[in-house]
N, C-alpha and C positions, 0 to 999 in steps of 0.2 A: 723554224726549220729544224730538222733532226740533227742530232749530235754529229753524225758522220756524213750525211748526204744532204747538201743544201738544196737539192732539187725537190725534196719531199717535204711538204709543209706539215707541221705538227702543232696541234693546239690542245691544251690541257684544261679540263674542267673538273669540278667537284660534284660527286653524286650526293643524294640526299642524306646518306649516312656517313659522309665524310671521306669516302673512298675516292681515289684518283682515277680519272678516265682520260685517255689521250686519243684524239683523232689524228690519223696519218693520211696524207694524200688529199684527194678531193673531199671537201667537207662543206657544210653550209657556210655562207659568208660570215655569219655572226652566230657561232655556237652558243654564245651566252643568251641568245634569244630562245633557246630550248633548254630551260633548266629542268632538273629532275624533280618533278612535283609529287613523287611518291612519298608516303609516310613510312619511313624505314627506321627501325631501331639500329643502334650502333652494333657493328659486328663483334661478337664475343668469341674469342679463340683461346682455348686452354691447352694447346698442343704441348707435348713434352717429348724430348728425345731421350731414349734409354739405351745404354751401352750393352750390347750383346758381347759378354766377356768371352764366350767360346769362339765366336766368329770374328771378333775384333771389328765390329761395325755398329753404327748408330741405327736405331729404329725409331720412327716417329709414331707416337700414340696420338691420334686425332679423332676422338670419339664423337665430337660435335658434328662431324661430316656425315653422320648417319641420316641427318635430316635434309641433306642437300637435294636440289631439284632433280627429279628422275623421270626422264622420257616424257616430257609434257606433250600435249597435242600441238600440232603445227601452229595453230592460231594462238597458242599460249607461249610460244618460244621466247625466252628472255633475251636472246641474242639478236633478234630482228630489230629493225629501227622502230621507234615509238610511233604510234598513230593516235588519233583522237580517242579511239576506243580501247587502246592497249598501250600501257606504259611499261617499258622494258628497261633493261640495264643500259640501253643506249638512248638517251633523251632525244637526239636529233631524228628527223624524218628520213634521213639518208646518210650513208657513209661509204667510204672505200675500205679502209682498214681501221679497226679500233682495238685499243689495248686498255684493260682496266683491272683493278685489283679484284681478285676473286672474292665473292661474298661468302664462300664456304672453303676457306684456304686450309691446306695442310699445315702451313707454317704461319706463325703470328708475325704480322708486319712489324719490323723494327722501326723505332723512331729515329729520325735524322738527328745526329748529334749524340745519341746514346752509344755507349760501348756495347759490343756484342756480348752474348752469353757464353761464347766459346773460350777455349783454352789454347788458342793458336790453331794452325791448320790441322784439322781433323781432331784436335783436342782430346786425346785419349785420357780417360780418368786414371788417376794414380793406381798402381797395382797394389795388391794386398788383400787379405781375406776380409778385411773390414769395409772394402769398397767394391764388393761384387754386384751390388744393386745400385749402380750410379745412374743418375738422370739429371736433366736440366731443361729449362724452358726452350721450346723449339722456335727460336727467332729466325726471321728471314722474310721472304715475301713470295706470294703466288699471284700470277697475273694470267688473264685470259686474253687471247689474241683472236679476234674475229677476222677471217680472211676476206669475207664478202658479205654484203647485206642480203644476198640472194639465199633464201633458206634452203633451197633444193640443190644448190651448187656444191662443188667440191673444189679442192685446191687445183685439181687437174683441169677444171673449167676456166681457170684464170688465164688472162693474156700474159705474155712476158712482162709487160709494163705493170700490170697489177701484182704479179709475183715479185717484181722489183720493189714495190711499195711495202710488201710484207717483209722482204729482206731488210729494208731500211728500218722498219719497226723492230725487227729482231736485233739488229746491230745497235740501235739507239737504246733499247732496253737492256741489252747486255752490258753496255757501258754504264748506264745509269744505276742498274742494280749492283754492279760490282763495286760501286762507291758506297753502298750502304754499310753501316757498321756491323761487323760480325759475319758478313757474307763471305763464303769461301769458294763457291762455285755457282755459275749461272747456266741453266739448262733450258734450251728451247726445244719443244717437241709437239708432235701432233699424234693423237689417237683417232683412228677413224673406224667406224663400224661397230655394230652391236656385239659382234663376236669378240671384240677387244674389251668391251665393257663400257663403251661410251654412253653417257647418260643424256647428252644433248646432241641431236643430229645436225644442227646448224654447223656449217663449215668453220671450224675453229681449232686452235691449238692452245698450248699453255707455256708459261715460263716459270720455272722454279729458281729462286735464289736461296741456296742451301747454306746453313750455318756450319757445314762440314763438307769435306770432299767425299763424294759418293763412292761406294765400294768398287764399282766397275772402273771408275777413273783411277782410284787408288791402286788397283791391280795393274792398269796400264802404265802408270807412273813407275811402279816397281819393275815392270818388265823392261821399260825404256832405260832405267838406271842400270839394270843388270846387263842389258845388251851393250850399253855405252862402255861399261867397265870391261866387258869381254872382247869387244871388237873395235871400240873407238868410234863406231858409227851411230847414226840415228835410226832407231828401229822403224819408225813410220816411213822415212825416206826409203829405206832398203826394202821394206815390204811392198811399197808401191812400185819400186823399180823391178822387183821380182815378178809381180803380177803383170806388169806391162811387158816384160821380156817373155814370159810364158804365153800370154795373150789368150789362152783358151777360156778364161773366165771373164775377160773384158767384155762389157755390154755396150758401153758408149765411150768415145774418146774425143775430146775437143782440144782446143789450143791450150786451155787453162785447167781443164778437169779430166779426170778419168773415173769412170764408174765400173765397178767389177764385183762379181760374186767372190767373196773371200775363199781361199783354199780350204779353210776349216770352218765353213759356214755352219752356224747352229740351226738355221731355219731353212725350210724347203726352198723358199725364194727370198733371198737376202742380198742386198746390194749396198756396197759402200762407195761413197763419192769423195774423192780426195782432190784438193787443188794441187796442181803441179808444183807451185811455189809454196812451201810450207809456211803457215802462219799460225799463231796461237789461238786466234778467235775471229769471230765475224767482223769485228770492228776493223781489223787489219786487212781485210780483203780489198784488193784494188778494184776499180770500177769495171774494167774489162772482165775480170774474173766473176764479178757479181752478175753482169749481164749474161755471160755464157752459162753460168749456173742455172739461171731462170729457164733458159731454152732447154738445157739438157734434163733438168729435173722434171719439167712438165712433160717432156717426151717419156721419161722413165715412168712417171705416175700413170700415164696413159697406157703404157705397155703392161703395167701391173693390172690395170682394169680389164685388159684383153685376155689375161691369163685364164680367167674363169667365166667369161661371158657375163660378168656383172661387176659392180664396183668392189674392188678388193678391200677387205678389212686390213688395215696396216698400222704400224707404228713407225714414225719418221722422227729421228733423234739427232740433234746437233751435238757433237762432242767438242767442247772447247776446253782450253787449259784452265785450271783453277786460277783464282784471282791472284794468289801469292806464290804459286809453284808452277812447275811444268815448262821450263824454257825449251825442253826437247819435245814438248807435246805438239801434235799436229791437228788443227781443225779438220774435222771430217763429218759427213752425214752418213748415218746408217738407217736404211729402210728395209723393213721386212714385213711379210704377211704371215698370219697364223694359219692360212689355208694351205693344204698340200695338193688338193685336187678339187674340182667342182663338187660342192656339198660335203667336203671332208676337211676337218680341222686337224691341225697338228696340236694335240693335247700334251701339256706338260704333266705327264703322269708320274709313276713311281720313281723312275730313274732321274728324270729332269728335276721335278719338284722336290723329291725327297733327298737326292744326293747331289744335285747340280751337275749331273753327268749327261750331256746331250748326245743324242743319236739322231742323225739326219736321214730322212726317208728318200731324199733326192740327191744325186751326185751334183756337187757345185758346177761342174763342167756342163752337165745336162741342163741345169737351171739357167746358166748363162746362155747356152745355145737357144733355149726356148725364148728367152727374153730378146735375144738378137732377132729372131724370126718375127717377133711381134712388132717390129719397128714400122 
């Protein structure tokens, strides 16, 4: 059973090169009857984190990923179940949800029992002219989450029950990865669509266990701390209350969740989903909140697909508190598409890419209104 949901069965097996694979939900009666019979060399990872002294953030150098699998033919998909004529990353002939260690990871898997390579939360290198080119091994872990065995499906095609199994896998892995030595933050996300840069079309997401706190989260933590000092309140709680009170950008509202286009949205169509009761991460979500999330999230994804008359390319990102910081942090999901109209992409050109200064082509109130109409 999973760490947090006894209703979802979990079984762990080992792949031919020693990587770990976990089946969640409905699985063959005896997964051990389907061993990985491929001849695979051990995964070699030489990733390094390097400190950008000007921006004050870590950058991962992972040159070995140049050789990763890139848009294979449908009958060569490595995320489909194995068959007699095709052995894939998933040895069993069927599955509901699968999580496994990425064969082409950005981060090198840390060994249980080893100390991390970090210097504490975010581990900034010591200042000084002699330490301007600081780096260290990029320890952590990268996992792949297969949402369905159906190659042509998408997350929006799942039933609420199937989505709940994915949620159980996210929570289980968030708890497990947070216990690894040196891990500072766990991030569950999905990239969908060639426009996003997806290299495998099978419905899947990823989980990164970082050896540092990511720049975006670090900025959120700083904003929360500043707001607490100035007002005594919680920034996430007060932002959610302000959006609900205004209501012009609210897309969906349930008993436990609110989905809204943020007042200062960066992307043409961008929606944030917040639980009404603030929690730090997925593991802390109550059962009723999990069930409602699945219903609302599937509804939201289907609205996104109706925006352009075709499956929308999107990024869906779970923001959780870091492992050892962020008591004021609020779990929330951010969903956005890089399309601004049918056949038109929102390119991050000179202003956004060069200076990090966003300009949105669609008013957030108009985007929210359009998404409400598509229900």
